[in-house]
N, C-alpha and C positions, 0 to 999 in steps of 0.2 A: 340120490339122497344125499342132503347135506351133510358133512362132517365135521368135527371140530377138533383142532389140536392145538394143545397148550405150550407153552414156551416160557423157561425161566428166562429172566433178565441178564444179570450179573454173570458175566463169563459162560454164557451160553450164548446169548445176542450181542452183548455189548461187553467190549475189554475195559470194564469201568476201573481196572486196577490204576492207571494214571492220574484220574480224576479223583477217586477216593485218596489215594497217595495226598493229594495236593490239597484236600478237603483236611485231612488229618493233619497235615503240616501247618495249615491256618490254625486249627483247632489247638494244637500244642503250643504255638506262639501266643494264641488269644489268652488262652488259661495258664499259661506257665507249667504245664502238666508234661512230665516226661512219658512219652507213647512211644513204643516199638512199632514203628510204622511198618517196618519191614515185615515183621510178624503179622500185624495187623492184615496185609495186603496178601499174605500167603494162606490166609484162612476165611477169605470171603464166602458169605453166603447166609450165616445165621442174621438175626435182626441186630440193627446199629446197637440199641441199648444193651444187647448182650454180651457185644465187645466192649462196650464203653465201660460197663463193670470191672473189666481187667483194668482201668486207667483212673478210674474217679471213684470216690467213697459213695455209698448208695445215694446219700442225701445230694450229691450234686450231677447224677446221672441225668435226670430229667432236664436240668437246665443245660447240662453239656449237649443232650442229644437236641436240644432247641436250637442252641448255636450252630450246631453242625449242619443240621436242616437248613436252616435260615441261608448260611454261607455255601452250601454245595453248589446251588446253581452257577453262581460267580466262578467257582473254583474248579467243577468236577465235570461239566457236560462238555465242553468246548476239546479239553485233553483226551476224551475217551472214544475210541474209533468203534467201528463195528466190528465183531467177531467176523473171521472168513466164513463166507456163505451165507450169513444173517439175513441179509436183504432176500437172497435168491430162495431160502428155506422158507420164510413167510411167504414169499411169491409163489412159491410152489403149492402151498396148500390152497390158496385162494385161486390159482389156475385150474386147478382140479375141482372147483366148485364147494371147496371147503371154507371153514372161518378158522381164523389164527387169534388165539388168546393169550394175551402175555400174564401170566399171574406168578408176582414177586413179593419178596419179604421186603423190597425197598420201598420206601415213603411215595406214594402214588404220584403225586404232583412231580417229582424229580424223576422218576422213571419215564413219565409222560415227556418230558423236556428231553431225555436220553431218545427216545423214540422219534421224537420231531426232529430233533437235530440230524439223526442221521439218515431220516426218511425210511424208517422201517414202519410199514403199513400194515399193523393189527388190528382186527375187528374190534377187541374189546381189550381194557387193560384193568388188572385188579391189583392192587399194592396191598402192602402190609400183612401177607400171609406167609408162614414159614412152615415148611416139613408138613407134616400131616395136616395142618391147619389150613393147605393149599387146597385139600380136597372138597372142601365147601364150595368153592369158586369153580372148580374142574366139574363138579357134580353140575352146580347150578346152570353151567354153559354146555353141558353134555359133551365134555371132552373124552373122547376115546383113546387119546394118546397125549402124554406130558413128556416134554423134552428136557431136559437140564443136565448141568454138570456136577451137581452136589449130592450125597449120600441124602440128604434131606428131601432133595427133589424127586428121588426113588421112592422114598417114603410116602411121599404125597402122591405119588401116580397110584402106588399101590393102595392107599388108603381110599381113594376114588376109585377104585375099580379100572383104572385106566392102564394102558400099555406105557411101561415105564421105559423111555428110549433114553439112553445117556450119551454124554459127549464128554471126552475125556479132557477138556479145555479149562477146567478149573483146577482145585486142589487134589483131585483124584485120578488116578490112572484106571485104564479099562479093567484090570482084574478086581481092584478093588469096589469098582461100581457094579461090575457082575456078582461079586460076593454079597453084596447089598442087596441085590435082588432085582439088578437092572434086567429087563426082559430082552432088550436090545441095546450093543454097545456100537456106536458109529466109530470107528478109529481115526477117521480123518476130519471129526467134528461135523459141523453143519455142512460142510462141503458135501459131504455123503450123503445129506438128507434127501435132496430131490429124487435121487435115483431110487433111494430105500422107500420114499412115499408111493413112488410109482408102482414098486412091486408090492408093496403092501396092499394098495389099493385094488391093484389086479388080481391077487388072492383073495381077497375081501368079496370082489366080484364072482370070481369063479366058484367060491363056497356058496354064494347066495343062489346059483344057478343049480347048483349040484343038488 
């Protein structure tokens, strides 16, 4: 029986910190705005406009967002590597007969560029969704598991009724993720995922036969 696993993108599948840093450096230079880029990179996860509101007046946020998104492909894709185990984690889902769906707050076009550049072969991609908003796409694709690094990812999984699997590769450690309601925390990040998935699927099969 086909199953579906959802994955977050930034700091779950892709270490986008170098690329986002480069894109913000370009934005700061282009607009003359002072942006604490170290701070920005330390708290990735929420939507772009939410972060930009910390650095631009409200009436300039939309324009700043448009500039950033347009410049992102040239500055952010090449410097951003895959997270350790990312390709193998997605491949493990497909090898076991499942579907891998990436659900991210990132602008979908730019998310696609990351996946294509890194050779991460997801079955579906949905962008522009954050925290509980991710539940819409997870339910639509029938995802029973959602893997992410952020507290917002845990909330999204729980809102969708999916198993919340967390990796401590973003701004939060294992204990914070557990306290936020993660059902499973993989201490080694996605490198632990294929073995965990095999065990999870085996338990599900045994339960179905019981």
